[in-house]
N, C-alpha and C positions, 0 to 999 in steps of 0.2 A: 501494498500500501503507498502508494506516496504522500505523506503528507504539504502542505506547507506549511510555512513557517509563521507567527503569530505576524499580525501592522499592528496591533497591537494590544497593551499587558493593562486587566485591571483590577483593580483589589475589590473583593466582594465581602460584603460584611453579614453575619448570619447570628442572630439568633443563636443559642447553645442547644435545643435542642432541631433547628434547624441542620445544624451540623454534625450534629449526631444521627440524624435520620440520614444525609449521603454520604457520610461513616462509613454507615452500616448497609448503601448500596453499594457503593463504589466493596466494599469486602466482600455481600453477596458477589455480587457481577462478578469483582478479580478485574473491575472497570475504574483505572485514576478517576478522579474528581475529576478535572478536566473537560475531559472527556464526556462521562455524562452532560456536564455544562453547557457546554456545544451544542450537545444531539436535541435538549430541552433548551434549549434559544432557537437551534431549528426548525423544532417544531413551532414554534408561533409562530398564529396567524394575526399575518398584519394588514392584511387586500382593506378590511375593514373598519382602521382608523387611521384620523388621520390627526398630526406631530400638531403640536401650538407651540411658536417658540417664543414665551413670553417677551416683553417690548424689553426690559434690562438683559436678556439673553444671557442668565445664569438657567432659568427654569426652564423646560419639557415639561411638556406633559401629551401623555395619548387619552384620546376621546372615544369614546364607540361612536 
């Protein structure tokens, strides 16, 4: 499998129960968290959403 290098690195803040759930899933499936998170992001449906950038350009929000 030919993997592309990351274009942008992000930091993700998770609550302890969210981290525990991710770690358990990764342990059961043998997959790294990066792959699991990437797959979840790819599965998001964005066709029915509109991106709004606020005037100060510091916040973005999605609305259905």
